[in-house]
N, C-alpha and C positions, 0 to 999 in steps of 0.2 A: 516244581522240585523245591525241597527245603533249603532254607539259607543257613539255619544254624540250628545246632544240638544243645541243649540246656541240661546240665547236670542237677542232682538232689541239693548239693551244698547251694549252690547260686539260687535255688528256689525257695529254700528254707530261711537262707540269710535274708533275700530281698522281701519274703514274706513279713519276718519278724521285723523288719526295718519299715515295713509300708513303702517299699520303694520299687517293687516289680515293674511298675511302668517305667519309671524313669531309668532305671538300668537297661531294659530288655527291650523296650517297644521301638527305641531308636536305631536300635542296630541291624534291623531289618526292613525291608519295604513294605511287609504288612506281618502282622502278629501271626496268622495262619502258616507264615513259613518257618515259625519257630516250632522245635519238635521236642517232644519229653517222651521218656520211655513209659509204658504203659502203667508200669508199677509205680511210679514217681508219685501220684496223686495221693496214695495210700500210704506209701514209707513218709513222706515228708510231713504230712498233716501227723501223722504219729509222732515223729520227732520232734515238731513244734510244741505239742501238747506234753510232751516230757522235758521240754526247757523251763530254764526257771526265768522267764521274761519278766519285765517290769510292767508291760502294757497287758491288755487282756489276750490270752492265747488264742482264743476262739475269733477274736477280731482278725488276728494273724490268719487263722485255719480260712476263714471268710476270703480274706485276700489273696490268698492261694488259691482256692476254690474257683474265686471270681477269673483270675487270671487265666487259668487252666482252660477255661470256656472258651477262650478265643485263639488258643495255639492248637498244635496238632499232635495228637498221640500216636506213638510209634512203636508197632510192635515188631521186634526182630525177626527176621525169616529164618528157616532151617539152616542157610547158608549161612547168613549173620551170626546166629548163635554158635556155630561150629568154630567160625573165626574168632569168635569173642573167647571160646574156651581154649582156643590155641594160645591166645595173648594171655589170658588168665592163669595158665599151666606155664608158659615161659616166665611171667612175673614170678609164681613161686619158686620156682629152679632159681631164679636171679636172685630172690631175696629182697624184691622190691614190692611197693604196693600198688597193684593196680586192680582194683575189685571187680566184681562182675557186673556192675552198673558201668564203670568206667571202661571197660572191655567192650562191652555192648556197644556203648556210644561210638567206642573207635572203629568198630565194624561196621556200624550202620553208616557213619560218616565215609567210609572207605567204600563201601558199596553201593551207595545212592549219591556218591559224589558230593555231600554236602559241604558249603564252604567252608563253615568253622564250628568249632566245638568251645564252649563257654563252661568250664568248672572253677570250683573254689577249691579242688582238692591239688592242695602244690605237690605233694608226694606223689599223686596219679601223674602229673605234668612230669615231674623229675624220672618216673618211671619209664614213661614213653620213651623218653630220652635214651634211657640205658636199654631199653628193648630194641631199639634200632639195628642194633649189630646182630641181635639174635633172631627179629622175623622182619626182613625186608618190605612186606607188605605194610608196617608201619611209615615205613619213607612218604606213603600218601597222605599221612596227617601233618607232614613238617610245616612250621609256618600257620597252622590253622588251629591253635589253640589259644583262648586268652583265659585268663586269669579274671578275678573278681575285681582285683585292683584296676586293670586294664578296663574293665565295664564300667566303673565308678568313674576313672580319668577322662573317659570320653564321652560320659553324661554330665559332668559337672560343669558349670557355668557361674557367671556372675552372677545371672538371673535367678539360679537354682541353688545357690551354694549353701545359703542360710537354711533353707528346707532341708537338703541333704545332711548338712552338720546337727541339726537338732533332731533329724530322724536316725542317726548313726548313734548319736551320744546320749540318745535316751535309751538305748540296751547297747551299753559297751562292754557287755560280756559276749555278745552275738559274734563280734570278729574282732581280736585283739590288733591285728594289724590295721585296720581302718580307725579305732579307736584311736590308736597312737597317732596316724595320718591327720586325722581330724582335731588333734589336739584337745580331746575330750576333758582333759583335766585343767585346761585352761580356761580363762573368761572368751576368749577369742582368737582368730587366726584369719589368714588372708587365702584367697583362692589360688595365689602364687604359692604360698607355704605349703597347702594342701596338695597342691598338683606336683610339689618338689618331692615331698614325702611319698607320695605313691608312686611317682616315677622310680625313686630309689628303692622302694619294694620290687618294682618289676625287673629291675636292672639287675638286682641280686637275684631274683627266679631265673632271669635269662642266662646267668651265668651258668647255672647247674643243666639249662633246658635250652641252647642257644638255637639248635633245629627245630624244636616243639613249638615253643612261644612266638604266635605271630607278632609282626613287627607294627 
């Protein structure tokens, strides 16, 4: 049984930073218990090649491809696709941002009882919260979604803080929130200061999605 599903945004940013192992391998008991949608490998590689990275883009793509070799590819079933289509339609009617990929991940999580979903799309997390009143099937994802800042926070230690900061600050345009949290415009910062900044972002998101965001 899969333990966690990972969205495109997490994979893309992790690959751009060269931090996929640091961010994701410690969150599950085995990397093959991480799942991604089948189309992800192609979509994310294309997005990386279109980004204005400071490091070599092909290095980031190779990092992505190597990581994908160790995890599980998920193809939604017909029932999961129908549920996902319901979620996407409900989002469109409600005027909130839940795209096809995030909708499919929600459906797979529900049908297969996956423990958690990791997403870098804060608007999608907020959309899930708003849609709880529209489709009660989404209640199954409550307290099971983690954002990028949560993954970084649970990965960072005194031993690796310098490595993570160097990687994130080397690509400051990849994620503005992380660039701010790691004080990339300053000469240095401490683990305590970084953790405090990450927690501030997480708590701010929790205000708008208190039932969805994992504790």
